[in-house]
C-alpha positions as CSV (number, residue, x, y, z in Angstrom):
1,X,102.5,34.9,28.6
2,X,100.1,32.7,30.6
3,X,97.1,33.7,28.4
4,X,99.1,32.8,25.3
5,X,100.0,29.4,26.7
6,X,96.4,28.8,27.7
7,X,95.2,29.7,24.2
8,X,97.8,27.4,22.6
9,X,96.5,24.5,24.6
10,X,92.9,24.7,23.5
11,X,90.8,25.2,20.4
12,X,90.1,28.7,19.2
13,X,86.5,29.7,19.9
14,X,84.7,31.3,17.0
15,X,81.7,33.5,16.8
16,X,79.9,34.0,13.5
17,X,78.3,37.4,12.9
18,X,75.3,36.8,10.7
19,X,73.6,33.8,9.1
20,X,74.8,34.2,5.5
21,X,74.9,31.1,3.4
22,X,78.7,31.2,3.2
23,X,78.7,30.9,7.0
24,X,77.4,27.3,6.6
25,X,80.4,26.3,4.6
26,X,82.7,27.9,7.1
27,X,81.0,26.4,10.0
28,X,82.0,23.0,8.6
29,X,85.5,24.3,7.8
30,X,85.9,25.3,11.4
31,X,84.6,21.9,12.5
32,X,87.1,20.1,10.3
33,X,90.1,22.4,11.1
34,X,91.1,20.4,14.2
35,X,92.0,23.4,16.3
36,X,88.8,25.5,16.3
37,X,85.2,25.3,17.2
38,X,82.1,27.5,16.7
39,X,81.0,28.8,20.1
40,X,78.3,31.3,19.1
41,X,76.3,32.7,16.2
42,X,74.6,36.0,16.2
43,X,71.7,37.4,14.1
44,X,69.4,40.4,14.5
45,X,66.6,37.7,14.3
46,X,67.0,35.2,17.2
47,X,64.8,32.6,15.7
48,X,66.7,32.8,12.4
49,X,69.9,32.3,14.4
50,X,68.5,29.3,16.2
51,X,67.4,27.8,12.9
52,X,70.8,28.3,11.3
53,X,72.5,26.6,14.3
54,X,70.1,23.7,14.2
55,X,70.5,23.1,10.5
56,X,74.3,23.3,10.7
57,X,74.4,21.0,13.7
58,X,72.3,18.5,11.7
59,X,74.9,18.3,8.9
60,X,78.2,19.1,10.7
61,X,77.6,18.5,14.4
62,X,79.8,20.1,17.1
63,X,80.2,18.4,20.5
64,X,78.4,21.4,22.1
65,X,75.8,23.4,20.1
66,X,76.9,27.0,19.8
67,X,75.0,29.7,21.7
68,X,72.5,31.8,19.8
69,X,72.6,35.6,20.2
70,X,69.9,38.0,19.0
71,X,72.3,40.8,18.4
72,X,75.9,41.2,17.3
73,X,76.7,43.3,20.3
74,X,75.9,40.4,22.7
75,X,78.2,38.0,20.8
76,X,81.1,40.5,20.9
77,X,80.6,41.0,24.6
78,X,81.0,37.3,25.3
79,X,84.2,36.3,27.0
80,X,83.9,32.8,25.5
81,X,84.8,34.1,22.0
82,X,88.4,34.5,20.7
83,X,87.8,35.3,17.1
84,X,84.9,36.3,14.8
85,X,84.1,35.5,11.3
86,X,82.3,38.4,9.6
87,X,80.3,37.6,6.5
88,X,78.0,40.7,6.8
89,X,77.4,42.8,3.7
90,X,80.3,45.0,2.7
91,X,78.5,48.2,3.6
92,X,78.2,47.0,7.2
93,X,81.7,45.4,7.7
94,X,83.6,48.5,8.9
95,X,81.4,49.1,11.9
96,X,81.6,45.5,13.1
97,X,85.3,45.0,12.5
98,X,86.0,48.1,14.5
99,X,83.7,46.9,17.3
100,X,85.2,43.4,17.2
101,X,88.8,44.7,17.5
102,X,87.8,46.9,20.4
103,X,86.1,44.0,22.1
104,X,89.3,42.0,21.9
105,X,88.3,39.6,19.1
106,X,90.5,38.5,16.2
107,X,88.8,39.1,12.8
108,X,88.5,37.0,9.7
109,X,86.6,39.2,7.3
110,X,84.8,38.3,4.1
111,X,85.7,40.1,0.9
112,X,85.6,42.7,-0.4
113,X,86.7,43.9,3.0
114,X,85.4,47.5,2.9
115,X,83.6,50.1,0.9
116,X,86.8,52.1,0.4
117,X,90.6,51.9,0.9
118,X,90.4,54.5,3.7
119,X,87.8,52.4,5.5
120,X,90.0,49.3,5.3
121,X,93.0,51.1,6.6
122,X,91.0,52.2,9.6
123,X,89.8,48.6,10.1
124,X,93.4,47.3,9.9
125,X,94.7,50.0,12.2
126,X,92.1,49.2,14.8
127,X,93.0,45.5,14.8
128,X,96.7,46.4,15.1
129,X,96.0,48.9,17.9
130,X,94.2,46.2,20.0
131,X,96.7,43.5,19.0
132,X,94.0,41.5,17.1
133,X,94.8,39.5,13.9
134,X,93.0,40.6,10.7
135,X,92.7,38.5,7.6
136,X,90.4,38.4,4.6
137,X,88.6,35.2,3.6
138,X,90.4,34.3,0.4
139,X,90.4,30.6,0.7
140,X,92.7,29.7,-2.2
141,X,95.5,31.5,-0.5
142,X,95.6,28.5,1.9
143,X,95.6,25.7,-0.7
144,X,98.6,23.4,-1.1
145,X,98.3,24.1,-4.8
146,X,99.9,27.5,-4.6
147,X,103.3,26.4,-3.3
148,X,103.5,23.9,-6.1
149,X,102.5,26.6,-8.6
150,X,105.2,28.9,-7.3
151,X,107.8,26.2,-7.8
152,X,106.8,25.9,-11.5
153,X,106.9,29.7,-11.9
154,X,110.4,29.9,-10.4
155,X,112.0,26.9,-12.1
156,X,112.6,28.9,-15.3
157,X,111.7,25.9,-17.5
158,X,108.0,25.0,-17.1
159,X,106.8,28.4,-18.2
160,X,109.9,30.4,-18.8
161,X,109.2,34.1,-18.1
162,X,105.6,34.9,-17.4
163,X,104.3,37.7,-19.6
164,X,100.5,37.5,-19.3
165,X,97.9,36.6,-16.6
166,X,94.3,36.1,-17.6
167,X,91.4,34.9,-15.3
168,X,87.7,34.8,-15.1
169,X,85.2,34.1,-12.3
170,X,81.5,34.2,-12.9
171,X,78.2,32.6,-12.2
172,X,74.7,33.2,-13.6
173,X,72.4,34.7,-11.0
174,X,69.1,34.5,-12.8
175,X,66.5,37.2,-13.5
176,X,65.3,37.8,-9.9
177,X,68.8,38.5,-8.6
178,X,68.5,42.3,-8.2
179,X,65.4,42.0,-6.0
180,X,66.1,38.8,-4.1
181,X,69.9,39.0,-3.3
182,X,71.8,41.6,-1.4
183,X,74.6,41.4,-3.9
184,X,72.4,43.3,-6.3
185,X,72.0,46.1,-3.8
186,X,74.4,48.9,-4.5
187,X,74.1,50.3,-1.0
188,X,75.1,47.1,0.7
189,X,77.4,45.7,-2.0
190,X,78.6,48.8,-3.9
191,X,81.3,46.8,-5.7
192,X,78.9,44.3,-7.2
193,X,80.6,41.4,-9.1
194,X,83.9,43.2,-8.9
195,X,84.1,42.9,-5.2
196,X,82.4,39.5,-4.9
197,X,84.3,37.8,-7.8
198,X,86.9,40.2,-9.2
199,X,88.6,40.3,-5.8
200,X,89.8,36.8,-6.4
201,X,91.1,37.5,-9.9
202,X,93.0,40.6,-8.6
203,X,94.4,38.7,-5.7
204,X,95.6,35.8,-7.9
205,X,97.4,38.2,-10.3
206,X,99.1,40.0,-7.3
207,X,100.2,36.6,-5.9
208,X,101.7,35.6,-9.3
209,X,103.6,38.9,-9.4
210,X,105.0,38.4,-5.8
211,X,102.8,41.3,-4.6
212,X,104.2,43.8,-7.1
213,X,101.6,46.5,-7.5
214,X,100.5,47.5,-11.1
215,X,101.5,50.9,-12.3
216,X,98.4,51.3,-14.4
217,X,94.9,49.8,-14.2
218,X,91.7,50.2,-16.3
219,X,88.2,48.9,-15.7
220,X,85.0,48.7,-17.7
221,X,81.4,48.1,-16.7
222,X,79.9,45.7,-19.2
223,X,76.5,45.8,-17.4
224,X,75.3,47.2,-14.1
225,X,72.5,47.3,-11.6
226,X,71.7,50.9,-12.6
227,X,70.9,52.8,-15.7
228,X,74.4,54.1,-15.8
229,X,77.8,53.6,-14.1
230,X,77.2,56.2,-11.3
231,X,78.1,55.9,-7.7
232,X,74.7,54.3,-7.2
233,X,75.3,51.5,-9.7
234,X,77.0,48.2,-8.9
235,X,78.7,46.2,-11.7
236,X,77.0,43.0,-12.7
237,X,79.6,42.3,-15.4
238,X,83.1,43.8,-15.4
239,X,86.4,43.6,-17.1
240,X,89.8,44.9,-15.9
241,X,93.3,45.2,-17.1
242,X,96.5,45.6,-14.9
243,X,99.8,46.7,-16.3
244,X,103.0,46.1,-14.3
245,X,106.3,48.0,-14.6
246,X,108.1,44.6,-15.2
247,X,106.2,44.3,-18.5
248,X,103.7,41.8,-17.4
249,X,100.0,42.4,-18.1
250,X,96.9,40.9,-16.4
251,X,93.3,40.9,-17.5
252,X,90.2,39.6,-15.7
253,X,86.5,39.1,-16.3
254,X,83.9,38.8,-13.5
255,X,80.2,38.5,-13.9
256,X,76.8,37.7,-12.4
257,X,75.3,37.2,-15.9
258,X,77.4,34.3,-17.4
259,X,77.5,30.7,-16.2
260,X,80.0,29.2,-13.7
261,X,83.6,29.6,-14.7
262,X,86.7,30.2,-12.6
263,X,89.8,29.7,-14.6
264,X,93.2,31.3,-14.7
265,X,95.9,31.0,-17.4
266,X,99.6,32.1,-17.0
267,X,101.3,32.6,-20.4
268,X,105.1,32.4,-20.5
269,X,107.9,32.3,-23.0
270,X,108.3,28.5,-22.8
271,X,104.7,27.4,-22.2
272,X,101.4,28.2,-20.5
273,X,99.8,27.0,-17.4
274,X,96.0,26.4,-16.8
275,X,94.2,26.3,-13.5
276,X,90.6,25.3,-14.3
277,X,89.2,26.0,-10.8
278,X,91.5,28.5,-9.1
279,X,88.8,29.8,-6.7
280,X,86.5,26.9,-5.8
281,X,88.3,23.6,-6.5
282,X,86.3,21.0,-8.3
283,X,85.0,18.2,-6.0
284,X,87.4,15.2,-5.6
285,X,90.4,14.2,-3.7
286,X,93.0,16.0,-5.8
287,X,93.7,19.4,-7.4
288,X,95.3,19.9,-10.7
289,X,97.5,22.2,-12.8
290,X,98.1,21.7,-16.5
291,X,101.2,22.9,-18.4
292,X,101.0,23.1,-22.1
293,X,103.7,23.6,-24.7
294,X,102.3,23.7,-28.3
295,X,104.9,23.0,-30.9
296,X,104.5,24.3,-34.5
297,X,106.4,22.7,-37.4
298,X,106.2,22.8,-41.1
299,X,107.6,20.6,-43.8
300,X,106.8,21.8,-47.3
301,X,103.0,21.8,-47.6
302,X,102.5,20.1,-44.2
303,X,101.9,22.6,-41.4
304,X,101.5,21.0,-38.0
305,X,100.6,22.2,-34.5
306,X,101.2,19.6,-31.8
307,X,100.2,19.8,-28.1
308,X,102.5,18.6,-25.3
309,X,100.6,18.5,-22.1
310,X,101.9,17.9,-18.5
311,X,99.3,17.3,-15.9
312,X,100.2,17.8,-12.2
313,X,97.9,16.5,-9.5
314,X,98.2,17.3,-5.8
315,X,96.5,15.4,-3.0
316,X,94.0,17.9,-1.6
317,X,90.2,17.5,-1.4
318,X,88.1,20.1,-3.2
319,X,85.7,20.7,-0.3
320,X,84.3,19.5,3.0
321,X,87.5,17.8,4.2
322,X,90.3,18.5,6.7
323,X,92.7,19.0,3.7
324,X,90.4,21.4,1.8
325,X,91.5,25.0,1.5
326,X,88.7,26.4,3.7
327,X,89.7,24.1,6.5
328,X,93.3,25.1,6.0
329,X,92.3,28.8,6.2
330,X,90.7,28.4,9.6
331,X,93.5,26.1,10.8
332,X,96.2,28.6,9.7
333,X,94.3,31.5,11.3
334,X,93.9,29.6,14.6
335,X,97.6,28.7,14.6
336,X,98.6,32.3,14.1
337,X,96.4,33.3,17.1
338,X,97.9,30.5,19.2
339,X,101.4,31.7,18.4
340,X,100.8,35.0,20.2
341,X,102.2,36.9,17.3
342,X,100.5,39.0,14.6
343,X,100.9,38.2,10.9
344,X,101.3,41.6,9.4
345,X,101.4,40.3,5.8
346,X,97.7,39.2,5.8
347,X,96.2,42.6,6.3
348,X,98.7,44.1,3.9
349,X,97.6,41.7,1.2
350,X,93.9,42.7,1.8
351,X,94.8,46.3,1.5
352,X,96.7,45.8,-1.7
353,X,93.8,44.0,-3.2
354,X,91.4,46.7,-2.1
355,X,93.6,49.4,-3.6
356,X,93.7,47.7,-7.0
357,X,90.0,46.9,-7.0
358,X,89.1,50.5,-6.1
359,X,91.4,51.8,-8.9
360,X,89.6,49.5,-11.4
361,X,86.2,50.8,-10.2
362,X,87.3,54.4,-10.4
363,X,88.7,53.9,-13.9
364,X,85.4,52.3,-15.0
365,X,83.3,55.2,-13.8
366,X,85.3,57.6,-16.0
367,X,84.2,55.9,-19.2
C-alpha cells in the first residue's frame, strides 16, 4: 500500500524504447499530460539516443533532461522507470514487452501490438502475471469526441439504427518507401498498411459496435511489397469487410499509396454521421462531428434532394496541447497506474483488434 501511495503522489516516470519519430510526438504528450515525465530514452546507438533527447528537449523541454541509455536492457534495469512506451517495430515488440513486464514496468505498446494473436496473448499474460498494466497506443480512444459520439449513437434520433460503418486511413509514402522505411519491410512490419493504418479502422468499427466481434471477415490485398500475397509480402494497400450477427456491416480501406485521408462514416436509418479526421484530428482548438439528413421530395416534374446538416463542435485541441488526445492517453494511463489497479479492458480491446486484423490478413492470403 505504501508504494501505491508514493506513486500516486508523484509523476509517473517514463522510459522510451527506441528513437522512432512517433516517440517525439509522445515525448511532448507526456510533457503536457501533467502527471508524467520522460526519465530515460534507450537506443542501440548511444549517440543517436543523445541526439534524440537534445532535439526533443529543444522543442519540448523537461525540467531535467532524460538519461540516455545505449541499450534497451539498461533502461529496463533502471529503478527510476515506472512505465515504458514501446514504438519498436512489430517484429521486435513481443521480446521487449515480455522483458519490460518481468522488469516491473508498465507497458504502453504501439500498434499493431504483435506479429500474431498467440504472441499478443503471451504479452498480455506476462503483464498480468507481473501486475503490470498493458495498453495499445490508439490515441483516438482517449479523445473527448468519442463520448459525444456515443450519445448520438444511443439517442435513437440522430442516426436511428446504425446499419453500415465505412472508414479509410491512408497516406502516400512515395517511391522510395520500400527501401527507406521499415514499414515496407515485411520481416519487421509483416502487416504493412493493415497493421499501421487498418488497426485504427478496425478499432473504430469495434468501438461503434460496443465491442461485438464480427462473425465473418474478408480481406483483399490491393497491392503489396512482394510479387504475390505470400507470408513474405506485406500489404501496401488493403480493403476489408466485417459482417456482424446484428446485421451491421463495416468496410475499410487503408493504404500507403494514396494521399492523406482518415474519415469515417456511420450510416443509419434516420441519417448519417461523418468524422473527417477520426485518427489524427485536424489542427485547431475544436473537433467536429457532422450529422446529415438528406430529404428527397417530388412534385410533378420537380424532383428535389435537400441536405440538412448539423455540425457539432467539441472544445479539444487537435495536437500539441494538454487537451489533445495523445496527452489524454498518457494522462489516463498514468492515472490508472497511480490507482494501484489494473484496467483489464485495455488489453482485451487490443486482443480483439489483433484477432480481427489477423483474420482479415488470413482471408486476403487465400485469394
